Backbone as numpy.savetxt, mean C-alpha at the origin, in Angstrom:
# Nx Ny Nz CAx CAy CAz Cx Cy Cz
25.59 55.69 -10.91 24.45 55.23 -11.71 24.48 53.71 -11.87
25.66 53.20 -12.16 25.81 51.75 -12.35 25.49 51.00 -11.07
25.96 51.51 -9.93 25.67 50.88 -8.65 24.17 50.90 -8.36
23.51 52.04 -8.70 22.07 52.15 -8.48 21.31 51.12 -9.30
21.74 50.90 -10.55 21.09 49.91 -11.40 21.24 48.50 -10.83
22.43 48.22 -10.29 22.65 46.89 -9.70 21.72 46.69 -8.51
21.61 47.73 -7.67 20.73 47.63 -6.51 19.28 47.48 -6.94
18.89 48.22 -7.96 17.51 48.14 -8.46 17.22 46.76 -9.03
18.19 46.20 -9.77 18.01 44.86 -10.34 17.83 43.83 -9.23
18.62 43.98 -8.16 18.52 43.05 -7.03 17.13 43.13 -6.40
16.63 44.35 -6.24 15.31 44.53 -5.64 14.23 43.89 -6.50
14.31 44.08 -7.83 13.32 43.50 -8.73 13.35 41.97 -8.70
14.58 41.40 -8.67 14.71 39.94 -8.63 14.15 39.41 -7.33
14.49 40.07 -6.21 13.99 39.63 -4.90 12.48 39.71 -4.84
11.93 40.79 -5.40 10.48 40.94 -5.41 9.81 39.85 -6.25
10.47 39.52 -7.38 9.93 38.46 -8.24 9.93 37.12 -7.54
11.02 36.80 -6.84 11.10 35.53 -6.11 10.06 35.48 -5.01
9.89 36.59 -4.31 8.91 36.63 -3.24 7.50 36.41 -3.78
7.20 37.06 -4.93 5.88 36.90 -5.53 5.64 35.47 -5.98
6.69 34.86 -6.57 6.57 33.47 -7.02 6.34 32.54 -5.85
7.10 32.75 -4.78 6.94 31.91 -3.58 5.54 32.05 -3.01
5.05 33.30 -2.95 3.69 33.52 -2.44 2.67 32.80 -3.31
2.81 32.90 -4.62 1.87 32.24 -5.54 1.88 30.73 -5.33
3.09 30.17 -5.16 3.21 28.71 -5.03 2.51 28.22 -3.77
2.78 28.86 -2.64 2.25 28.36 -1.38 0.82 28.84 -1.11
0.48 30.03 -1.58 -0.84 30.56 -1.26 -1.89 30.21 -2.30
-1.46 29.94 -3.53 -2.43 29.71 -4.60 -2.32 28.29 -5.15
-1.11 27.89 -5.54 -0.95 26.58 -6.17 -1.19 25.45 -5.18
-0.65 25.55 -3.96 -0.84 24.49 -2.99 -2.11 24.74 -2.17
-2.91 23.71 -1.94 -4.10 23.90 -1.12 -3.70 24.12 0.33
-4.52 24.80 1.11 -4.19 25.01 2.53 -4.29 23.72 3.31
-3.53 23.64 4.40 -3.66 22.48 5.29 -5.02 22.55 5.95
-5.83 21.51 5.87 -7.18 21.56 6.45 -7.12 21.79 7.96
-8.11 22.51 8.48 -8.18 22.75 9.92 -8.86 21.59 10.64
-9.56 20.77 9.91 -10.22 19.61 10.53 -9.32 18.38 10.43
-9.54 17.39 11.28 -8.81 16.13 11.13 -9.19 15.45 9.81
-8.23 14.84 9.17 -8.49 14.08 7.95 -8.73 12.62 8.33
-9.76 12.03 7.76 -10.07 10.63 8.03 -9.17 9.75 7.16
-8.43 8.87 7.80 -7.50 7.99 7.09 -7.89 6.54 7.36
-8.01 5.77 6.30 -8.53 4.41 6.41 -7.53 3.43 6.98
-8.06 2.47 7.72 -7.25 1.39 8.29 -7.83 0.07 7.84
-6.93 -0.84 7.45 -7.32 -2.18 7.01 -6.25 -3.15 7.50
-6.58 -4.13 8.34 -5.55 -5.06 8.83 -4.75 -5.66 7.69
-3.44 -5.43 7.72 -2.55 -5.89 6.65 -1.14 -5.98 7.22
-0.90 -6.98 8.09 0.41 -7.09 8.75 1.53 -7.26 7.72
2.71 -6.69 7.95 3.10 -5.89 9.13 2.86 -4.39 8.93
2.19 -4.00 7.85 1.99 -2.59 7.56 0.91 -1.95 8.43
-0.20 -2.65 8.60 -1.29 -2.15 9.42 -1.74 -3.28 10.35
-1.66 -3.03 11.65 -1.95 -4.06 12.64 -2.96 -3.51 13.64
-3.98 -4.28 13.93 -4.95 -3.91 14.95 -4.43 -4.39 16.30
-4.37 -3.49 17.27 -3.90 -3.84 18.62 -4.97 -3.46 19.64
-4.71 -3.83 20.90 -5.66 -3.52 21.97 -5.78 -2.02 22.20
-4.77 -1.28 21.82 -4.78 0.17 22.05 -5.07 0.97 20.78
-5.34 0.30 19.66 -5.66 1.01 18.44 -4.89 0.51 17.24
-4.57 1.40 16.31 -3.90 1.04 15.07 -2.39 1.14 15.23
-1.68 0.19 14.65 -0.22 0.18 14.70 0.30 -0.42 13.41
1.62 -0.58 13.33 2.24 -1.14 12.14 3.10 -0.12 11.43
3.92 -0.60 10.51 4.88 0.26 9.81 4.21 1.42 9.09
3.14 1.15 8.36 2.47 2.21 7.61 1.84 3.23 8.54
1.21 2.76 9.61 0.56 3.66 10.57 1.59 4.58 11.22
2.70 4.01 11.66 3.73 4.81 12.34 4.38 5.80 11.38
4.61 5.37 10.15 5.23 6.25 9.15 4.35 7.44 8.84
3.06 7.19 8.59 2.15 8.27 8.22 1.87 9.18 9.40
1.78 8.63 10.60 1.59 9.47 11.79 2.75 10.46 11.95
3.96 10.00 11.72 5.12 10.88 11.84 5.12 11.94 10.74
4.78 11.53 9.51 4.73 12.50 8.40 3.66 13.56 8.66
2.51 13.14 9.16 1.43 14.09 9.44 1.82 15.05 10.55
2.51 14.54 11.56 2.97 15.38 12.66 3.89 16.47 12.15
4.81 16.11 11.28 5.76 17.09 10.72 5.06 18.10 9.83
4.00 17.67 9.14 3.29 18.56 8.22 2.21 19.39 8.91
1.96 19.11 10.18 0.91 19.84 10.88 -0.48 19.43 10.48
-0.64 18.18 10.04 -1.94 17.65 9.62 -2.50 16.74 10.71
-3.76 16.94 11.06 -4.40 16.09 12.05 -5.04 14.88 11.35
-4.82 13.71 11.92 -5.37 12.49 11.34 -6.33 11.82 12.33
-7.34 11.20 11.77 -8.23 10.36 12.57 -8.34 9.01 11.86
-7.78 7.97 12.47 -7.78 6.64 11.87 -9.15 6.01 12.02
-9.66 5.44 10.92 -10.97 4.79 10.95 -10.87 3.44 10.26
-11.41 2.44 10.92 -11.47 1.10 10.30 -12.80 1.01 9.58
-12.75 1.10 8.27 -13.98 1.19 7.47 -14.66 -0.15 7.25
-13.91 -1.23 7.39 -14.47 -2.54 7.06 -14.55 -2.78 5.57
-13.89 -1.91 4.80 -13.90 -2.02 3.34 -12.48 -2.01 2.82
-12.34 -2.24 1.54 -11.04 -2.09 0.88 -10.76 -0.60 0.68
-9.54 -0.28 0.30 -9.19 1.12 0.04 -10.04 1.70 -1.09
-10.20 0.96 -2.18 -11.01 1.45 -3.31 -12.43 1.76 -2.87
-13.02 0.84 -2.12 -14.41 1.02 -1.70 -14.53 2.16 -0.69
-13.51 2.30 0.17 -13.52 3.38 1.14 -13.58 4.74 0.47
-12.82 4.92 -0.63 -12.87 6.18 -1.37 -14.19 6.33 -2.13
-14.66 5.24 -2.73 -15.90 5.31 -3.51 -17.09 5.73 -2.64
-17.11 5.25 -1.39 -18.22 5.54 -0.49 -18.03 6.85 0.28
-16.88 7.51 0.06 -16.64 8.77 0.75 -16.37 8.61 2.23
-15.83 7.46 2.62 -15.58 7.20 4.04 -14.26 7.76 4.53
-13.34 8.03 3.60 -12.00 8.46 3.99 -11.51 9.61 3.11
-10.56 10.37 3.67 -9.84 11.38 2.90 -8.51 10.82 2.42
-7.94 9.90 3.19 -6.61 9.37 2.92 -6.57 7.86 3.13
-5.56 7.25 2.51 -5.25 5.84 2.79 -3.73 5.76 2.90
-3.20 5.11 3.94 -1.76 5.19 4.20 -0.87 4.52 3.16
-1.36 3.44 2.58 -0.54 2.68 1.65 -1.45 2.02 0.62
-1.31 2.45 -0.64 -2.19 1.95 -1.69 -1.38 1.82 -2.98
-1.57 0.72 -3.67 -0.83 0.48 -4.92 -1.24 1.51 -5.97
-0.25 2.13 -6.58 -0.48 3.16 -7.59 -0.68 2.47 -8.94
-1.94 2.27 -9.32 -2.30 1.62 -10.57 -2.91 2.64 -11.52
-2.66 2.51 -12.83 -3.13 3.51 -13.79 -4.62 3.81 -13.71
-5.48 2.80 -13.56 -6.92 3.04 -13.53 -7.36 3.78 -12.28
-6.59 3.67 -11.20 -6.95 4.35 -9.96 -6.68 5.85 -10.04
-5.72 6.25 -10.86 -5.35 7.66 -10.93 -6.49 8.54 -11.49
-7.48 7.92 -12.10 -8.62 8.69 -12.62 -9.48 9.26 -11.50
-9.43 8.64 -10.32 -10.33 9.05 -9.23 -9.62 9.28 -7.90
-8.30 8.97 -7.84 -7.56 9.07 -6.58 -6.22 9.76 -6.83
-5.81 10.59 -5.89 -4.48 11.22 -5.96 -3.47 10.36 -5.21
-2.25 10.25 -5.78 -1.18 9.48 -5.13 0.03 10.37 -4.90
0.67 10.18 -3.74 1.96 10.81 -3.50 3.02 10.03 -4.27
4.24 10.50 -4.20 5.34 9.70 -4.72 5.39 8.39 -3.92
5.70 7.28 -4.54 5.70 6.00 -3.82 6.72 5.99 -2.69
6.35 5.37 -1.60 7.29 5.22 -0.49 7.51 3.75 -0.11
6.89 2.84 -0.86 7.12 1.42 -0.61 7.03 0.64 -1.91
7.98 -0.27 -2.09 8.02 -1.14 -3.27 7.62 -2.54 -2.82
6.70 -3.16 -3.53 6.22 -4.50 -3.16 6.39 -5.48 -4.32
6.79 -6.68 -3.97 6.84 -7.77 -4.94 5.94 -8.89 -4.43
5.62 -9.82 -5.30 4.72 -10.91 -4.91 5.36 -12.26 -5.23
4.98 -13.26 -4.41 5.58 -14.59 -4.53 4.52 -15.65 -4.32
4.87 -16.85 -4.74 4.06 -18.02 -4.44 4.79 -18.86 -3.40
4.05 -19.28 -2.39 4.59 -20.17 -1.37 4.17 -21.59 -1.74
5.15 -22.47 -1.91 4.89 -23.83 -2.40 5.51 -24.87 -1.48
4.96 -26.08 -1.53 5.65 -27.20 -0.89 6.92 -27.48 -1.70
7.97 -27.91 -1.04 9.26 -28.08 -1.69 9.21 -29.09 -2.84
8.28 -30.04 -2.78 8.20 -31.06 -3.83 7.22 -30.68 -4.95
6.71 -29.44 -4.92 5.75 -29.00 -5.94 6.46 -28.43 -7.15
5.78 -28.49 -8.28 6.30 -27.90 -9.50 5.97 -26.41 -9.52
6.76 -25.62 -10.26 6.46 -24.22 -10.44 5.14 -24.09 -11.21
4.37 -23.05 -10.90 3.10 -22.82 -11.58 3.28 -21.90 -12.78
2.46 -22.12 -13.80 2.45 -21.22 -14.95 1.03 -20.70 -15.17
0.84 -19.87 -16.17 -0.46 -19.21 -16.38 -1.59 -20.19 -16.67
-1.28 -21.39 -17.10 -2.32 -22.36 -17.41 -2.81 -23.10 -16.17
-2.20 -22.86 -15.02 -2.56 -23.59 -13.80 -4.02 -23.34 -13.44
-4.77 -24.42 -13.14 -6.19 -24.28 -12.82 -6.55 -24.89 -11.47
-5.54 -25.10 -10.62 -5.78 -25.64 -9.29 -6.11 -24.56 -8.27
-6.05 -24.93 -7.00 -6.45 -24.04 -5.90 -5.25 -23.25 -5.38
-5.43 -21.94 -5.26 -4.40 -21.06 -4.71 -5.01 -20.28 -3.55
-4.35 -20.33 -2.40 -4.81 -19.60 -1.23 -4.15 -18.22 -1.19
-4.88 -17.23 -0.67 -4.30 -15.89 -0.56 -4.89 -15.13 0.62
-4.17 -14.10 1.04 -4.62 -13.20 2.09 -5.75 -12.34 1.53
-6.87 -12.28 2.24 -8.08 -11.66 1.69 -7.93 -10.15 1.56
-7.69 -9.70 0.34 -7.71 -8.30 -0.05 -8.11 -8.25 -1.52
-9.01 -7.35 -1.90 -9.42 -7.27 -3.31 -8.24 -7.12 -4.26
-7.22 -6.36 -3.86 -6.06 -6.19 -4.74 -5.37 -7.52 -4.98
-5.24 -8.34 -3.93 -4.59 -9.64 -4.09 -5.34 -10.53 -5.07
-6.66 -10.52 -4.98 -7.47 -11.31 -5.92 -7.25 -10.81 -7.34
-7.26 -9.51 -7.51 -7.05 -8.92 -8.84 -5.70 -9.32 -9.40
-4.65 -9.23 -8.59 -3.31 -9.55 -9.07 -3.16 -11.03 -9.40
-3.75 -11.87 -8.56 -3.69 -13.31 -8.83 -4.39 -13.65 -10.14
-5.54 -13.02 -10.37 -6.28 -13.28 -11.61 -5.47 -12.86 -12.83
-4.70 -11.79 -12.69 -3.88 -11.34 -13.81 -2.77 -12.34 -14.13
-2.22 -12.95 -13.10 -1.10 -13.89 -13.29 -1.56 -15.31 -13.60
-2.65 -15.73 -12.94 -3.14 -17.11 -13.10 -4.66 -17.05 -13.31
-5.09 -16.68 -14.50 -6.52 -16.45 -14.75 -7.42 -17.66 -14.55
-6.88 -18.87 -14.59 -7.71 -20.07 -14.47 -7.67 -20.66 -13.06
-6.92 -20.08 -12.16 -6.77 -20.64 -10.82 -8.06 -20.51 -10.01
-8.26 -21.45 -9.07 -9.36 -21.39 -8.12 -8.87 -20.63 -6.89
-9.57 -19.56 -6.55 -9.11 -18.66 -5.47 -9.75 -19.05 -4.14
-8.92 -19.19 -3.11 -9.38 -19.43 -1.75 -8.85 -18.30 -0.87
-9.76 -17.50 -0.29 -9.36 -16.32 0.47 -9.39 -16.59 1.98
-8.41 -16.02 2.69 -8.31 -16.20 4.14 -7.99 -14.87 4.81
-8.48 -14.70 6.06 -8.28 -13.45 6.79 -6.89 -13.34 7.38
-6.19 -14.45 7.55 -4.87 -14.44 8.16 -3.86 -15.10 7.21
-2.67 -14.50 7.12 -1.63 -15.08 6.26 -1.23 -16.47 6.74
-1.27 -16.68 8.06 -0.88 -18.00 8.58 -1.83 -19.09 8.11
-3.11 -18.73 7.87 -4.06 -19.72 7.36 -3.75 -20.07 5.90
-3.22 -19.11 5.16 -2.77 -19.39 3.79 -1.66 -20.43 3.82
-0.72 -20.25 4.74 0.40 -21.18 4.85 -0.09 -22.57 5.27
-1.04 -22.60 6.20 -1.59 -23.88 6.65 -2.21 -24.66 5.49
-2.94 -23.96 4.62 -3.57 -24.63 3.48 -2.54 -25.28 2.58
-1.42 -24.60 2.39 -0.35 -25.15 1.55 0.27 -26.37 2.23
0.55 -26.27 3.52 1.18 -27.38 4.24 0.27 -28.60 4.32
-1.03 -28.36 4.42 -1.99 -29.47 4.48 -2.24 -30.09 3.11
-1.77 -29.45 2.06 -1.99 -29.95 0.72 -3.36 -29.60 0.16
-4.09 -28.69 0.83 -5.41 -28.29 0.35 -5.33 -27.20 -0.71
-4.18 -26.55 -0.79 -3.94 -25.54 -1.83 -2.58 -25.83 -2.45
-2.49 -25.70 -3.76 -1.22 -25.96 -4.44 -0.19 -24.89 -4.11
-0.66 -23.68 -3.78 0.25 -22.57 -3.51 -0.45 -21.50 -2.69
0.36 -20.67 -2.06 -0.15 -19.49 -1.38 0.39 -18.26 -2.09
-0.49 -17.33 -2.43 -0.10 -16.11 -3.11 0.03 -15.01 -2.07
1.27 -14.51 -1.86 1.52 -13.56 -0.80 2.47 -12.45 -1.24
2.32 -11.28 -0.64 3.30 -10.21 -0.82 4.63 -10.71 -0.31
5.72 -10.29 -0.95 7.04 -10.85 -0.68 7.45 -10.86 0.77
7.26 -9.72 1.49 7.65 -9.66 2.89 6.83 -10.63 3.72
5.54 -10.75 3.38 4.66 -11.66 4.11 5.07 -13.11 3.87
5.50 -13.42 2.64 5.92 -14.78 2.33 7.18 -15.17 3.11
8.12 -14.25 3.21 9.35 -14.53 3.96 9.06 -14.70 5.44
8.15 -13.89 5.97 7.75 -14.03 7.38 7.10 -15.38 7.61
6.27 -15.81 6.65 5.59 -17.09 6.76 6.60 -18.25 6.78
7.65 -18.14 6.01 8.69 -19.18 6.00 9.44 -19.22 7.32
9.62 -18.05 7.92 10.38 -17.98 9.17 9.55 -18.45 10.36
8.26 -18.07 10.37 7.39 -18.39 11.51 6.30 -19.36 11.07
6.69 -20.55 10.69 5.72 -21.52 10.18 4.81 -22.03 11.29
3.51 -22.22 11.00 2.60 -22.81 11.99 2.93 -24.28 12.23
2.33 -24.85 13.27 2.63 -26.25 13.65 2.29 -27.22 12.53
1.29 -26.88 11.72 0.91 -27.78 10.61 2.05 -27.96 9.61
3.02 -27.07 9.65 4.11 -27.12 8.69 5.41 -27.66 9.29
5.32 -28.21 10.51 6.53 -28.65 11.21 7.33 -29.67 10.41
6.64 -30.56 9.70 7.34 -31.61 8.95 7.27 -31.37 7.43
6.88 -30.16 7.04 6.73 -29.86 5.62 7.76 -28.81 5.20
8.51 -29.12 4.16 9.48 -28.16 3.63 8.78 -27.26 2.61
9.02 -25.96 2.73 8.40 -25.00 1.83 9.46 -24.23 1.05
9.04 -23.67 -0.06 9.93 -22.81 -0.83 9.11 -21.69 -1.47
9.80 -20.69 -1.96 9.14 -19.52 -2.55 9.43 -19.45 -4.04
8.40 -19.25 -4.83 8.54 -19.00 -6.26 8.32 -17.51 -6.50
9.37 -16.81 -6.83 9.22 -15.37 -7.09 8.56 -15.18 -8.45
7.83 -14.10 -8.58 7.15 -13.77 -9.83 7.91 -12.62 -10.48
8.77 -12.91 -11.45 9.61 -11.86 -12.05 8.79 -10.80 -12.77
9.33 -9.59 -12.77 8.68 -8.46 -13.45 7.26 -8.21 -12.94
7.03 -8.54 -11.68 5.70 -8.35 -11.11 5.87 -7.65 -9.76
5.83 -6.33 -9.80 6.01 -5.55 -8.58 5.14 -4.30 -8.65
4.91 -3.71 -7.49 4.05 -2.54 -7.40 4.73 -1.43 -6.62
4.40 -0.19 -6.98 4.83 0.97 -6.23 3.61 1.49 -5.46
3.78 1.71 -4.16 2.65 2.16 -3.34 2.99 3.46 -2.64
1.98 4.33 -2.52 2.17 5.60 -1.84 0.96 5.92 -0.99
0.93 7.13 -0.45 -0.25 7.60 0.28 -1.28 8.02 -0.76
-2.50 7.55 -0.59 -3.58 7.90 -1.52 -4.54 8.86 -0.84
-5.18 9.71 -1.64 -6.13 10.65 -1.06 -7.18 11.04 -2.10
-8.24 11.67 -1.63 -9.17 12.31 -2.56 -8.43 13.49 -3.18
-8.92 13.99 -4.29 -8.27 15.15 -4.92 -8.42 16.39 -4.02
-9.52 16.45 -3.26 -9.73 17.60 -2.37 -8.72 17.63 -1.24
-8.27 16.46 -0.80 -7.33 16.39 0.33 -5.88 16.22 -0.15
-5.66 16.35 -1.46 -4.33 16.06 -1.99 -3.23 16.93 -1.39
């Protein structure tokens, strides 16, 4: 009798686990879509790079591999918009790398972050550090998020936007901008691969303490 009860208990526990597993995967988790998911592309070296053969870069390669393992089909689309606008207009289901900000969570789903970003100012070596009262010209890589972040740190600064990070560096070296506002990895790359305009100009980086972002894959709630 005791052995029978042990066997019966095992059967009930196994059945309970099986039912829970079925509920989790069949009900709680949405099914993998049978159609390709549209994922937005926005030139943002070295994470997203436009090449002669299509989209490349660290974020593109990472997400392509993750999608392959998950059995999800992706179709990369260059929307010509920012990530926020791409979701607002219904142009994309996913975005490979997007800063997880509190106000965005009201309308966008985020995975756990897979990239940590910090921001820096690129300055001429003889320049003074900038503070919140600075009202001069600051050059930056053209992205709505960059403008938003710069405004939060230096609300009185004059913003000059450029399509290429190297043009931001050129503005600093020419003395047309007091500083360049760049993501940390981009700033270090700019210091290493300086354009010819900076051949005789010494540059340095001013880190912005306690100013960093966590970024993950973003999606609509339907594609979460």
